[in-house]
N, C-alpha and C positions, 0 to 999 in steps of 0.2 A: 715349669717351662717345658721340661722333657715330656710330660704327659700331654700338654696342650699340642705340641708339635706331633706327638705320636698319634693322637686322635685325628688331627688334620691330615696327616699322611695316610692313615687308614681310610679316611673318607675319600681322599683323592684316588686311592687304589680302586675304589668301587665305581668311580665316575664314568670310565669307558663303557660300563654296562648300563648306565642310566641315561635316559633321553634328556638332553638339555632343556627342552621345552617344559619338562616336569620339574626340573631343579636348576633354573637359570642362575640362581645365586651361587650354588655349589659348583657349577660347571667351570667357573672362573678359576677354581683351584687347580685345574689341570695345567694351567699356564705356569704355575709355580711349583709343580711336583718335584722337579729336579732340585730346587732350593730346599724343599722339605727333606729330600733324601740326604743332601749334604749336611743339613742341621742334625739329622738323626745319626749320621756317621760321626760327627763331632761329639755328640752326646755319648755315643758308644765308646769312643776313645777316652773321653773324660772319665767315665765310670770304670773302664777297664784299667786305666793307670792307677786308679785308687782301689782296685780290686773290690768294687762294690757290685752287689747283685742287681742293682738298677740297670746295669748294662744289658740285661736279658731283654728288656722291653725294646730298646732300639735294635738289638741284635736280631730279634724275631722279625721286626718290621723290615730290616734290610734284607733278610732272607726271603721274606714274602715279596719283596720288590726286585728280585734279581732280574726278572724279565724286563722291568722298566729300566733298570740300569743299562741293559744291553741296547735299549733304544736311545739312550742318552749319550753313551760314550762307548767307543770300541777301542780296545787296546792293540789289536793287530789287524792288518789289512790283508786282502787277498788280491794277488795280481798274477793270474795264470798266463802261460804263454799264449801269444796270439795265434789264431788259426784262420785259414781263408774264409771259413763259413761264419766267423764271428759277426755279430751285428753291434754296431756302436750307436747308442741312442743318447741324444742330448735334450734336456728339458731346461727351459730358461724363461723366467719372467723378465722381459727386457724393458719394462716401464716406458713403453712408447719410444724407445731409443732416445731417451732424454729429450723429448720434444719440447718440454717446458723448462729445460735447463735447470733441473733440480741439482745436477752435478756440475761442477765447474769445468768438466771436460768438454771440449768442443768437438772432439773427434770420436764420439761414442760409436756411430755406425762403422767407422773405419776400423776401430779396435775390435768390434764384434766380428766384422768381416775377416780380420786377420785370425781371430780365434777359430772361426769355422775352417779356414784354410789349414791351420795348424792341426786341429783335432780331427778333421775329416769325418764328422758323424755320418752314418748312413741314413738315420732318421732324426729330424730336428723338430721339436715341439716348442712353440713360442707362445707364451701367455702375455697379456697386456701388450698386444702387438698392434702396430700401426704401420701402414705401407711407407716404405722409405727407399728411394732409389739408390741411396748411398750404401745400402747393405747388400753385399754381394752374396747371392744365393744361387749363382749360376751352376754350381756343382750338382744341384738337385734337379732331376728331370721331371718330377711329379710334385704337385702341391695341392693342399686344401686350405683355403683361406675363408674365414667367416668373419664379416665385419658388421658393425652397427654404427649408428650416428649419422648426422647430416653433414655438418661442417667438418667435424673431426671424425675420421674413420678409425675405429679401434675394435679389437677382438682377439682372435686366436688364429694360429696357422700351424699346419703340419707340412713339412717338406720331406721328401723321400727320394732316395736314389733307386728305389724299387717301385714297381708299378702299383698304383692305387686303383683298386677295382670297385670300391664302394665307399661311401662316406655319408656322414650325417651329423646331427647336432642334438644334444639334450638341452632344451631350453629351461631356464629357471624362471618361474613366475615372479613378477615384481622385482626383477634384478637385471643388472647389466652383465652379470657373470653367466657362464655357461660351460658346457663340455662339448668338444668336437671329437669325432672319431673317424679313423680311416682304416679300411681293410687293405693290407699291404701284402703283396705276393713276393716271396723270395724263394727262388728255385721251386720246390714242390710244396712249400709251406705258406699258409696264409695266416697272417697275424692281424688282430684288431688292436690298434693303438688308440687309446683315449688320452686326450690332453684336457686337463681340468683346471678351472680357475674358480674357486669357491668364494663366497662372500667375504669381503674384508672386514676386519674388526675396526678399522679406521681410528687407530689410537696413536699412530706415529707422530702426528703433528702436535698432539697434546701432551705426550708423556714427558717431554723435556721442560715443560713449563712449570711454574710454581704450583704446587698442589695444595688445594684447599678442599673443604667439604663439598662445595658445589661442583668443582671440577672432578673430584673423585667419583661423585654420583653419576656425572655425565659419562665418564669413561666406562664405569661399571655397567651402566645401562646400555651403552653402545656395544660392549662385549657380549652382554647377555642377549641382546637382539640379534647380533650377528650369529651367535652360536645356535639360536633357534632356527634361523634361516639355513645355516649350514647343515643342521640335522635333516631338514626336509630335502635339501640338495643331495646330501650323501645317500639318502634312501632312494632317490630317483636314480642315482648312478648305480646303486646296488641292483635295483630291479632291472635296469637296462642291461647290465652285465650278465645277469642270470639268463637272459634270452639269447646270449651270444654263444655259439658253439665253437668259435675259433679260439686258439690260444690268445690270451689277453695281456697287454701291457698297459698299465694305468700310470700316468705321470702328470706332474704339474704342481700348481700352487694350491695347497690345501687351506692356507690361512688358519691353520690350527696345528697343535702339537701332536707328537706321537703318543700322547697319553690321553687322548680324547675319544669320545664316542664316535666322532666323525671319522677319525683315523681307523678305528676298529671296524666301523661299518663298511668303509670303502675297501680296506685291505682284505677283510674276510680271510679266506684260505690262501691268499697270495703271499709272496715273499717280499719283504722290504729290502731293496738292493743295498741300502746302507748297512743294515744288520748283517747281510750276507758277506759283504766284501769291503765295507768302508773302514775308516779309521778316525780316531779323534772324536770330536763332537758332531761332525757332519754339518756344521753351520751352513745354513742356506739363505739367511736373511741378514742384511748388514745393519745389525743393531749393536751399539757399542758395549752395552753392559751385560749382555746375555747371549749365549751361543744358540740362538733360535734356529730350530730345524722345522720349517713349515712347508718345504718343497720335497716331493717324494717321487720315487720310481718303484712301482709294484709290478711283479711278474709272476707268471704261473710257476708252480712247483717244479715242473719238468724243464723250465728254462734256467740254465746255469748262469749265475752271476759271476763272471770271471774277473771283473774289476769294477770298482765304483769310486768316483771322485766328485767332491764338491769343491769347485775352484774358488775358494774364499780369498784368493789374492787378486781375482779379476773383478775390479770394482767399476763396472760400467752400468750399473743399475742398483736398486736397493735389494736385489736378490743376487745370488751367485749361481752360475751354471751347474747343473747336475749331469754327470756323464756316467753311463753304465755300458760295459762291454758284455754282451750276452751270447749264449750258445743254446740253440734249440736242440734238446735231446729226444724230442718226439716229433713226428710229422702229422700234419693235418692236410688232407688233400682237398682240392677245390671240388 
């Protein structure tokens, strides 16, 4: 058993470097890599208590996976003093503001409005957005909204207290998902903020039902198909970012883990705000049995992450709001 889990863990370590379209079967292992790490840790303790040399195998694997551990759990947080020039950014998949009453809450727009008033973000990125007059966004002077659909309008939005001087969209072929971006000017600095919503794996409705061989194959094929689409989408984002000369912030719903090819492709040389200043698991998706982190905020290396929070107590969607307080330590002139 130890050897089986060791091999599976090692294979999972290599998957961020392998394109999902080439290995769709193996790519699913990225979703359970934290589980593999925990199993290897238990094996390590088991052999250690018996003073058996078999502990070396799991010990080596755990050492090799130190960088993965940091993406999964943070023991200490960063919360640096606030300064006037700090920028607070919030990213949130609002699930259409509970339009179809997935949650029993009847006052979701009101609760989200109160959260915005309490947190006072300077920049707000909303995924799975739908226009709703009951959501108070009057604190923002500028906005970018991109919608699709005929009867139901849905898409993404970026709200800003600072001036938006340019904007656009990265369209994904054969998908309702996309990325929008806005060039935002604060003082003498111009930032490009990307809000992304990648292809969903669409398994939440099935995962709690009784599992049989037919259903298992359906879910597995669904994940494999979504991962292949996400690969193409992530490569489009990477190419678009490469042409941008402004400091970049990329945030939103990745619909994949921090152990995936998609994460590695989009993050590139940027910093993960959770790794820089978060604490705990950084859970961003409201799944009962697993601390899933599929929403991210990435920033340039010279942008200091002074605080990061995942508000996992705020249950007004199937996702949790992600908040980062940032400081730009270098300037880019218009």
